[in-house]
C-alpha positions as CSV (number, residue, x, y, z in Angstrom):
1,I,-2.7,9.0,46.4
2,E,-3.8,6.8,43.5
3,C,-3.0,8.3,40.2
4,T,-2.1,7.6,36.5
5,I,0.0,9.3,33.9
6,N,-2.1,11.8,31.9
7,G,-5.0,10.9,34.3
8,I,-6.1,8.1,32.0
9,G,-8.7,5.6,33.3
10,E,-11.4,3.3,32.1
11,R,-14.4,5.5,32.6
12,A,-13.9,9.1,33.8
13,G,-10.2,8.9,34.4
14,N,-8.0,9.2,37.5
15,A,-6.0,11.8,39.3
16,A,-3.2,12.9,37.0
17,M,0.2,11.9,38.4
18,E,2.1,14.8,36.8
19,E,-0.2,17.4,38.3
20,I,0.2,15.9,41.8
21,V,3.9,15.6,41.5
22,M,4.5,19.1,40.2
23,A,2.1,20.6,42.8
24,L,4.2,19.0,45.5
25,K,7.4,20.0,44.0
26,T,6.4,23.7,43.3
27,R,4.8,24.1,46.7
28,R,7.2,22.0,48.7
29,N,7.5,24.5,51.5
30,F,3.8,24.4,52.0
31,F,3.1,20.6,51.7
32,G,6.4,19.5,53.3
33,A,6.5,16.4,51.0
34,D,8.8,15.0,48.3
35,T,7.9,12.2,45.8
36,R,11.5,11.4,44.8
37,I,10.2,11.2,41.2
38,D,12.6,12.4,38.4
39,T,10.3,15.1,37.1
40,K,12.3,15.5,33.9
41,Q,10.8,12.2,32.8
42,I,7.3,13.5,33.0
43,M,7.0,14.8,29.5
44,P,8.7,11.8,27.8
45,C,6.5,9.4,29.8
46,S,3.4,11.4,28.9
47,K,4.2,11.1,25.2
48,L,5.0,7.4,25.5
49,V,1.7,6.6,27.3
50,S,-0.3,8.7,24.7
51,S,1.4,6.9,21.9
52,L,0.8,3.4,23.3
53,T,-2.8,4.0,24.3
54,G,-3.9,6.2,21.4
55,F,-5.4,8.7,23.8
56,F,-4.2,12.2,22.8
57,V,-3.4,14.7,25.6
58,Q,-5.8,17.7,25.3
59,R,-3.9,20.9,24.4
60,N,-5.2,22.7,27.5
61,K,-4.2,20.0,30.0
62,A,-2.2,21.2,33.0
63,I,1.5,20.4,32.9
64,V,1.7,18.2,29.7
65,G,-0.7,19.9,27.4
66,K,0.7,21.8,24.4
67,N,-0.8,25.1,25.7
68,A,0.7,24.7,29.2
69,F,3.7,26.8,28.5
70,A,2.5,28.6,25.4
71,H,2.0,32.4,25.4
72,E,0.4,34.0,22.4
73,S,-1.5,37.0,23.7
74,G,0.4,40.3,23.5
75,V,-0.2,41.1,27.1
76,H,0.8,37.6,28.1
77,Q,4.0,37.7,26.1
78,D,4.9,41.1,27.4
79,G,4.4,40.1,31.1
80,F,6.3,36.7,30.4
81,L,9.2,38.4,28.9
82,K,9.6,40.9,31.8
83,K,9.1,38.3,34.5
84,K,8.7,34.6,33.6
85,N,6.9,33.6,36.9
86,T,4.1,36.0,36.0
87,Y,2.5,33.2,34.0
88,E,4.8,30.3,34.8
89,I,5.1,29.2,38.4
90,M,7.3,26.3,37.3
91,N,10.2,25.8,34.8
92,P,9.2,23.8,31.7
93,K,12.6,22.2,31.8
94,D,11.7,20.6,35.1
95,I,9.3,18.3,33.3
96,G,11.7,17.5,30.5
97,L,10.2,20.0,28.1
98,E,12.5,21.7,25.6
99,E,11.4,24.3,23.1
100,S,10.7,22.6,19.7
101,E,13.2,24.2,17.4
102,L,14.1,23.8,13.7
103,V,16.7,21.0,13.9
104,L,17.4,19.7,10.4
105,G,16.7,20.5,6.7
106,K,16.7,19.0,3.3
107,H,20.5,19.4,3.0
108,S,21.3,17.7,6.4
109,G,23.4,14.6,6.1
110,R,23.0,11.1,7.5
111,N,25.5,11.8,10.4
112,A,23.6,14.9,11.5
113,L,20.4,12.9,11.5
114,S,22.0,10.0,13.4
115,K,23.3,12.4,16.0
116,K,19.9,14.0,16.5
117,I,18.2,10.7,16.9
118,E,20.8,9.7,19.6
119,D,20.1,13.1,21.4
120,L,16.4,12.2,21.4
121,G,17.2,8.9,23.2
122,Y,16.9,6.3,20.3
123,K,19.4,3.8,19.1
124,L,18.9,2.4,15.6
125,T,20.6,-0.3,13.6
126,E,22.3,0.6,10.4
127,S,19.4,-0.8,8.3
128,E,16.9,1.1,10.4
129,L,18.9,4.4,10.2
130,S,19.1,3.9,6.4
131,Q,15.3,3.6,6.1
132,V,14.7,6.6,8.4
133,F,17.2,8.7,6.5
134,K,15.4,7.8,3.2
135,D,12.1,8.7,4.7
136,F,13.7,11.9,6.1
137,K,14.8,13.0,2.7
138,I,11.3,12.5,1.3
139,L,9.7,14.4,4.2
140,A,12.3,17.2,3.9
141,D,11.1,17.7,0.3
142,E,7.4,17.9,1.4
143,K,8.0,20.1,4.4
144,K,9.7,23.5,4.6
145,D,10.5,23.2,8.4
146,L,11.5,20.0,10.3
147,F,11.1,19.8,14.0
148,E,12.0,17.3,16.7
149,E,8.5,15.9,16.6
150,D,9.0,15.2,12.9
151,I,12.1,13.2,13.6
152,L,10.4,11.4,16.4
153,S,7.6,10.4,14.0
154,L,10.0,9.0,11.5
155,V,11.8,6.9,14.2
156,Q,8.5,5.7,15.7
157,K,7.2,4.7,12.2
158,Q,10.3,2.6,11.6
159,K,9.9,1.0,15.0
160,T,6.4,-0.2,14.0
161,L,7.8,-2.0,11.0
162,E,9.3,-4.9,12.8
163,D,9.6,-8.0,10.4
164,D,7.7,-10.3,12.7
165,L,4.7,-7.8,12.8
166,T,4.7,-6.7,9.2
167,T,2.9,-8.7,6.6
168,Y,1.9,-5.8,4.3
169,K,3.5,-2.4,3.6
170,V,1.9,0.4,1.7
171,K,3.5,1.0,-1.7
172,N,1.2,3.5,-3.1
173,I,-2.2,5.1,-2.5
174,K,-4.2,7.0,-5.1
175,C,-7.4,8.6,-4.2
176,S,-9.9,10.7,-6.1
177,F,-12.6,13.0,-4.5
178,E,-15.1,15.4,-6.0
179,S,-18.1,17.0,-4.4
180,G,-21.3,15.1,-5.2
181,K,-19.4,12.0,-6.4
182,T,-18.4,8.8,-4.6
183,P,-14.8,8.8,-3.6
184,E,-12.6,6.1,-5.1
185,A,-9.2,4.8,-4.0
186,S,-6.6,2.5,-5.4
187,V,-4.1,0.9,-3.1
188,T,-0.9,-1.0,-3.8
189,L,0.6,-3.1,-1.0
190,T,3.8,-5.2,-0.9
191,M,4.2,-8.4,1.0
192,K,7.4,-9.8,2.6
193,D,8.4,-11.6,-0.6
194,N,8.1,-8.2,-2.4
195,E,4.9,-9.4,-4.2
196,K,2.6,-6.5,-5.1
197,K,-1.1,-6.6,-4.7
198,E,-3.5,-3.8,-5.9
199,A,-7.2,-3.1,-5.4
200,T,-9.6,-0.3,-6.1
201,A,-12.7,0.5,-4.0
202,N,-15.3,3.1,-3.3
203,G,-16.4,4.5,0.0
204,D,-18.4,7.0,2.0
205,G,-15.3,9.2,2.0
206,P,-11.6,9.0,0.9
207,V,-10.5,7.3,4.1
208,D,-13.3,4.7,3.9
209,A,-12.4,4.0,0.2
210,V,-8.7,3.5,1.2
211,C,-9.8,1.1,4.0
212,N,-12.2,-0.8,1.7
213,A,-9.4,-1.2,-0.9
214,I,-7.1,-2.6,1.7
215,D,-9.8,-5.1,3.0
216,I,-10.1,-6.4,-0.6
217,I,-6.3,-7.1,-0.7
218,T,-6.0,-8.6,2.7
219,G,-9.2,-10.5,2.8
220,L,-10.0,-9.2,6.3
221,S,-13.3,-7.3,7.2
222,C,-12.5,-4.9,10.0
223,K,-14.9,-2.5,11.7
224,L,-13.5,1.0,12.4
225,I,-14.5,1.9,16.0
226,D,-12.4,5.0,16.6
227,Y,-10.5,7.5,14.4
228,Q,-8.5,10.5,15.5
229,V,-6.2,12.9,13.7
230,M,-3.7,15.2,15.5
231,S,-1.2,17.7,14.2
232,K,2.4,16.7,15.2
233,T,3.9,20.1,14.7
234,K,2.7,23.6,13.7
235,G,2.1,25.1,10.3
236,R,-0.1,24.2,7.3
237,D,2.5,21.6,6.1
238,A,2.6,19.9,9.5
239,Q,2.5,16.1,9.7
240,G,-0.8,14.6,10.8
241,E,-0.8,11.6,13.2
242,V,-3.7,9.2,12.7
243,T,-4.7,6.9,15.4
244,L,-7.5,4.4,14.9
245,R,-9.0,1.3,16.5
246,V,-10.4,-1.6,14.6
247,I,-12.1,-4.8,15.6
248,S,-12.2,-8.1,13.7
249,N,-13.0,-11.6,14.9
250,N,-13.5,-10.2,18.5
251,R,-10.0,-8.9,18.4
252,E,-9.4,-5.1,18.9
253,V,-6.2,-3.5,17.9
254,L,-4.7,0.1,17.8
255,G,-3.2,1.4,14.5
256,K,-1.0,4.5,14.0
257,G,0.2,6.3,11.0
258,V,1.9,9.6,10.3
259,G,2.3,11.7,7.1
260,V,1.9,15.2,5.6
261,N,-1.1,13.7,3.6
262,T,-3.8,12.8,6.1
263,I,-5.4,10.3,3.7
264,E,-2.0,8.5,3.2
265,A,-1.4,8.6,7.0
266,S,-4.9,6.9,7.5
267,G,-3.8,4.1,5.1
268,F,-0.5,3.7,7.1
269,A,-2.5,3.5,10.3
270,Y,-5.0,1.0,8.9
271,I,-2.2,-1.3,7.6
272,N,-0.5,-1.0,11.0
273,A,-3.7,-2.3,12.6
274,I,-4.2,-5.0,10.0
275,N,-0.6,-6.3,10.5
276,K,-1.2,-6.5,14.3
277,L,-4.4,-8.5,13.7
278,L,-2.6,-10.9,11.4
279,F,0.1,-11.3,13.9
280,K,-2.4,-12.0,16.6
281,L,-4.2,-14.6,14.4
282,K,-0.8,-16.3,13.7
283,T,0.2,-16.2,17.4
284,D,-3.2,-17.6,18.5
285,K,-2.9,-20.5,16.0
286,L,0.7,-21.3,17.2
287,E,-0.5,-21.4,20.8
288,S,-3.5,-23.6,20.0
289,D,-1.3,-26.0,17.9
290,G,1.0,-26.3,20.8
291,I,-1.6,-27.4,23.4
292,A,-1.4,-31.1,24.2
293,G,-4.7,-32.9,24.6
294,P,-5.5,-35.4,27.4
């Protein structure tokens, strides 16, 4: 059977690997087949593929969708509590899914955060951990509840800030919006040598204004071809994950940003894409400089 994780494909998608694997596992006596796949890696792999490709998994998707093991209806909950297999023919732990619980708070220390990050399967250097802890404290002041997804977002954000890839970092974003008036945004970026650059621009909307201000600073003119926002956790104070695609000089890249403020997260995502474009331009130049002529 030809299949892909999350069923992704160029046009209409493919058969979803996780659905095939779990169908064979759940009905092993009927099918008489075994894939020998470690099913507890299904959910981590699904999240990784979604993160790398920028294609969100729809909430109602079988096996890996957020609603797959959610029960909100009173009748559903009553039946589920009395007998789990009434609505769940498989154990969510079999696909590596653990219930997202409140894990840390604003009074949690560095060691507690470090232990939680290790439990999630990540290893950070001391400098990376210091930055994540700093961001964690800021987020803890903005959010009442912190979940595993919030911690993962902080770690993934740090992992995108590798020195070789990072030319610009967002220092500050100031945006004004009022009905009937043109939105305006002021953006301050820092470079590797800590030099600060600032620009102000207008746009069709707050996000467009932020992107235009960034374009003025970087000198790049990028076309936004895709823009998506998805809540990382539940609640009105949940972090929003922005995923966008931009194209410049026939180069297309994916940018990602996370934050409680969606406008700010959009700025992070756009800068992430800009840094990738600049890195590609630098790499292409080095490769062309290294080509020996006849």
